C-alpha positions as CSV (number, residue, x, y, z in Angstrom):
1,M,152.0,221.7,153.5
2,K,151.6,219.0,156.2
3,R,155.0,217.5,155.3
4,V,156.7,220.8,155.7
5,L,155.1,221.3,159.1
6,I,155.8,217.8,160.3
7,T,159.4,218.1,159.2
8,A,159.9,221.4,161.0
9,V,158.4,220.0,164.2
10,A,160.7,216.9,164.0
11,V,163.8,219.0,163.4
12,G,162.8,221.3,166.3
13,V,162.3,218.4,168.6
14,L,165.6,216.7,167.7
15,A,167.5,220.0,168.0
16,L,166.2,220.7,171.6
17,P,168.4,218.3,173.5
18,A,171.5,219.4,171.6
19,H,170.7,223.1,172.3
20,A,169.9,222.4,175.9
21,A,173.4,220.9,176.5
22,R,175.9,223.0,178.4
23,Q,179.5,223.2,177.3
24,V,182.5,223.0,179.6
25,Y,185.6,224.7,178.2
26,L,188.9,223.2,179.4
27,K,192.1,225.2,179.6
28,D,193.9,222.6,177.4
29,G,191.5,223.5,174.6
30,G,189.0,220.6,175.0
31,V,185.2,221.1,175.1
32,I,182.8,218.8,176.9
33,K,179.1,218.7,176.1
34,A,177.3,218.1,179.3
35,Q,173.7,217.9,180.6
36,S,174.5,220.1,183.6
37,V,177.4,222.0,185.1
38,W,177.6,223.5,188.6
39,R,180.2,224.6,191.2
40,S,180.3,222.8,194.6
41,H,182.9,222.5,197.4
42,G,185.5,224.4,195.4
43,K,185.3,222.1,192.4
44,V,183.4,222.2,189.1
45,Q,180.9,219.3,188.8
46,V,180.0,218.1,185.3
47,L,177.1,215.8,184.7
48,V,178.1,214.4,181.3
49,N,175.1,211.9,181.0
50,R,172.9,210.4,183.6
51,D,175.6,207.9,184.6
52,T,178.7,210.0,184.5
53,L,179.6,212.8,187.0
54,V,183.0,214.3,186.7
55,E,184.8,216.7,189.0
56,F,187.4,219.3,187.8
57,W,189.5,221.7,189.7
58,P,188.8,225.4,188.8
59,A,192.4,225.6,187.5
60,E,191.5,223.0,184.8
61,V,188.4,224.9,183.5
62,E,188.0,228.2,181.7
63,M,185.6,229.6,184.3
64,K,184.6,232.8,182.4
65,R,183.6,230.8,179.2
66,T,182.0,227.9,181.1
67,F,180.0,230.1,183.5
68,P,179.1,233.3,181.6
69,K,178.0,236.3,183.6
70,R,174.2,236.4,183.8
71,H,172.3,239.6,183.8
72,P,170.4,240.2,187.0
73,V,166.6,240.2,186.7
74,P,165.2,243.4,188.1
75,R,162.7,242.8,190.9
76,K,159.8,244.9,191.9
77,Q,160.3,246.5,195.4
78,A,157.6,248.0,197.4
79,A,157.7,251.8,197.4
80,A,158.8,253.2,200.8
81,G,156.5,256.2,200.6
82,R,153.4,254.4,199.5
83,Q,150.2,255.7,201.2
84,A,147.9,253.5,203.1
85,P,144.7,252.5,201.3
86,T,141.5,254.4,202.1
87,A,138.2,252.8,202.9
88,P,135.4,253.9,200.5
89,N,133.2,255.3,203.3
90,G,135.5,255.8,206.2
91,P,138.9,257.0,207.5
92,V,142.2,255.9,206.3
93,A,143.2,252.3,207.2
94,V,146.4,252.4,209.2
95,Q,148.8,249.5,208.9
96,K,151.7,249.1,211.2
97,P,155.0,248.4,209.5
98,E,156.5,245.1,210.4
99,E,159.8,245.3,212.3
100,K,162.7,243.7,210.4
101,K,164.9,241.5,212.4
102,S,168.3,240.4,211.3
103,G,168.9,236.7,210.7
104,M,166.5,233.9,210.9
105,S,164.0,233.4,213.7
106,L,162.7,230.1,214.7
107,P,159.1,229.4,215.8
108,K,158.5,229.4,219.5
109,M,157.7,226.1,221.1
110,P,154.5,225.9,223.3
111,K,155.0,225.7,227.1
112,L,154.4,222.3,228.6
113,P,152.2,222.3,231.7
114,E,154.3,219.7,233.6
115,A,157.9,218.7,233.5
116,K,157.3,214.9,233.7
117,P,157.0,213.1,230.4
118,E,154.9,210.4,232.0
119,S,152.1,212.9,232.5
120,L,151.9,213.6,228.8
121,M,151.2,209.9,227.9
122,P,147.6,209.0,227.0
123,G,145.9,207.0,229.7
124,G,148.5,208.0,232.3
125,D,149.9,204.4,232.6
126,E,153.5,203.6,232.2
127,G,154.6,202.2,228.9
128,A,155.7,198.6,228.4
129,I,159.4,199.4,228.3
130,R,159.4,201.6,231.4
131,K,157.3,199.0,233.3
132,H,159.8,196.3,232.3
133,K,162.8,198.4,233.4
134,R,161.1,199.2,236.7
135,E,160.5,195.4,237.3
136,M,164.0,194.5,236.4
137,L,165.4,197.1,238.8
138,E,163.2,195.8,241.6
139,K,164.3,192.2,240.9
140,T,168.0,193.2,240.9
141,G,167.5,195.1,244.1
142,E,166.0,192.1,246.0
């Protein structure tokens, strides 16, 4: 019994890499077994093994067979007419709906108290580079 179980596990482990490989179907009838296949910058990228990456034009590849149409996964959406939860010993909790904005919004930067960057330095002293520049300007002006 142990032999059968060990043999089945070994066959399953050896078959996994072969099953996980993707196939690229070429229009001339060739088939390439690859680790990964994706589309990028108008070309088909094929990772044959960890050292070999090949590019094909879409006209060279049978796109429908290489990239089969996947079925969309249904996602749960919040019900629009859902009622607000009620507290056990009180009135109904009211939640304000968030306003939806189109596009991306960036976080707002905090306002700086002063416009001079020197005032933000710890200790208030000038840095070595600014001090050196100031000294050089003074020497050239003499």
